[in-house]
C-alpha positions in Angstrom: 18.1 8.1 -18.6 16.2 7.2 -15.6 15.6 9.6 -12.8 17.0 8.9 -9.4 14.8 6.7 -6.9 14.9 7.0 -3.5 13.5 3.9 -3.0 16.5 1.4 -2.0 16.4 -2.3 -2.7 16.9 -2.7 1.2 13.5 -0.2 1.5 11.7 -2.6 -0.8 12.8 -5.6 1.4 11.2 -4.2 4.3 7.6 -4.4 2.7 5.5 -7.1 4.0 7.8 -7.9 6.6 6.9 -7.9 10.2 8.8 -4.7 11.6 7.6 -4.9 15.2 5.3 -6.8 17.6 3.4 -5.3 20.5 1.3 -7.0 23.0 -1.1 -5.2 25.6 -3.6 -6.3 27.8 -6.6 -4.2 27.7 -7.6 -3.1 31.4 -11.1 -1.4 32.7 -9.5 1.6 34.1 -7.5 2.1 30.9 -10.6 2.1 28.7 -12.5 4.2 31.5 -9.8 6.8 31.2 -9.9 6.7 27.7 -13.5 7.4 27.5 -13.5 10.3 30.1 -10.6 11.5 28.5 -12.4 11.8 25.3 -15.6 13.2 27.2 -17.6 10.2 26.1 -20.3 9.2 28.6 -21.1 6.2 26.4 -22.3 3.5 29.0 -20.8 0.7 26.9 -17.4 2.1 28.3 -18.5 1.7 31.9 -19.0 -1.4 33.9 -22.5 -1.1 34.6 -25.8 -2.6 34.2 -26.2 -0.8 30.8 -23.2 -2.3 29.2 -24.0 -5.7 31.1 -27.4 -5.6 29.3 -26.2 -4.4 25.7 -25.6 -6.6 22.9 -21.9 -6.8 23.5 -23.0 -8.3 27.3 -20.6 -6.4 28.9 -17.9 -3.6 28.9 -16.4 -3.1 25.5 -13.2 -0.5 24.3 -13.7 2.7 22.4 -12.5 2.9 19.0 -9.7 5.4 20.3 -8.2 2.7 22.3 -5.6 2.3 19.0 -3.8 5.5 20.4 -2.3 4.3 23.5 -1.2 1.3 22.3 0.2 1.7 18.4 3.4 0.3 18.2 6.3 2.8 18.9 8.5 1.4 15.9 5.8 2.9 13.7 6.9 6.1 14.8 10.7 5.4 14.3 10.3 4.3 10.9 8.5 7.4 10.0 10.8 10.0 11.8 14.2 8.3 12.3 14.5 5.8 9.6 17.8 7.2 8.0 16.5 9.0 4.9 17.8 11.6 2.4 14.6 13.4 2.0 14.2 14.8 5.6 10.7 16.9 5.5 7.6 14.8 7.1 4.0 15.0 6.8 1.3 12.6 8.2 -0.8 11.5 5.3 -3.6 9.7 7.3 -4.9 7.4 9.6 -7.4 4.7 8.9 -8.6 2.1 11.4 -10.9 -0.6 10.8 -12.8 -2.6 13.5 -13.7 -6.1 13.3 -15.2 -7.0 16.6 -15.6 -5.3 20.3 -12.3 -5.1 22.3 -13.0 -6.4 26.0 -11.5 -5.8 29.2 -8.9 -8.3 29.8 -8.3 -9.0 26.4 -4.2 -9.3 25.5 -3.8 -7.8 22.0 -1.2 -8.5 19.7 -0.1 -6.1 17.0 1.8 -6.5 14.1 3.5 -3.8 12.2 4.4 -4.3 8.5 5.4 -1.8 6.0 2.5 -2.3 3.7 3.7 -0.5 1.0 6.4 2.1 -0.2 5.8 4.7 -3.4 7.3 7.3 -5.2 5.7 10.6 -6.8 6.7 13.7 -8.1 5.2 16.7 -6.0 5.3 20.4 -7.1 8.4 20.6 -4.1 10.1 17.5 -5.8 10.0 14.1 -5.0 8.0 12.6 -2.5 7.9 9.0 -0.9 5.0 7.5 0.5 5.1 5.1 3.5 2.2 3.0 4.1 2.3 0.7 7.5 -0.4 -1.1 8.9 -0.9 -2.8 12.3 -2.9 -5.6 12.7 -4.6 -6.8 16.3 -5.5 -10.0 17.1 -6.9 -10.9 20.9 -5.7 -13.8 22.8 -8.1 -16.3 20.7 -6.3 -15.4 17.6 -9.0 -13.4 16.4 -8.8 -10.6 14.4 -10.1 -7.2 16.0 -8.6 -4.1 14.6 -6.6 -3.0 11.6 -4.7 0.2 11.5 -3.3 2.1 8.4 -0.8 5.1 9.0 0.7 6.9 6.1 3.5 9.3 5.8 5.1 11.3 2.9 8.8 11.9 3.2 9.6 14.8 0.9 
């Protein structure tokens, strides 16, 4: 006799499917405010001579640009999705950058449920949700990938 699985066929069908699409225009003011909030005085995040003479030939966004633009549905899937296990734990966040993000870029992020897995823990059954968001710019270039994991238990 096999143990009950919390991963339903409906949930399995969501793996690899587009769950949300988010579009954001990156503005100089957004970059500047983010750098100021992080107390990051890197001249690349300012529109000045140092950024224009850098290897990027202009202002770029800091890696933290991801936080203001994370698709809202990622949070919904982790917190609001009807699921019998009610406790939630943020199990980690990874970010991979492929190229600079610049003021004026229009980024499109596609959210998918990359994987769902079940394990038995000390406190009982645990279901791991692994989400991915791949961001491309207006030229179709992939500029960033995020991976966020949550555990329901």
